[in-house]
C-alpha positions, -999 to 999 in steps of 0.1 A, spaced: -635 68 -592 -664 76 -615 -662 110 -632 -699 117 -633 -704 110 -596 -715 138 -573 -697 142 -540 -714 157 -510 -699 183 -486 -697 156 -459 -678 133 -482 -653 161 -491 -648 170 -455 -641 134 -447 -618 130 -477 -596 160 -467 -601 159 -430 -613 195 -431 -646 213 -424 -670 231 -447 -655 265 -439 -622 253 -453 -638 242 -486 -653 277 -489 -619 293 -481 -603 270 -507 -628 282 -533 -618 318 -527 -581 314 -523 -570 282 -541 -594 277 -570 -614 248 -555 -644 241 -577 -678 255 -569 -706 230 -563 -728 221 -592 -757 216 -569 -757 244 -542 -767 234 -507 -792 252 -486 -823 247 -465 -810 214 -451 -795 201 -482 -758 195 -488 -740 209 -518 -727 185 -544 -695 186 -565 -686 167 -597 -659 142 -588 -641 150 -620 -638 187 -611 -625 178 -576 -599 154 -592 -588 180 -617 -582 204 -588 -563 178 -568 -541 171 -598 -533 208 -602 -525 211 -565 -501 181 -568 -483 196 -598 -479 229 -580 -464 213 -549 
């Protein structure tokens, strides 16, 4: 995993087996990171892989 890599919405949906709406809900309810490159007008949002990994680590510790 490369820390500086950007992950698309599609990649995250596949990674978690969830849809875009779930990612948005996680942002509001579970502290999921916000994208660094917002989507819109036919473009997918992008997240820093290191931010997503940090969130995953926090979720694992809380479980």
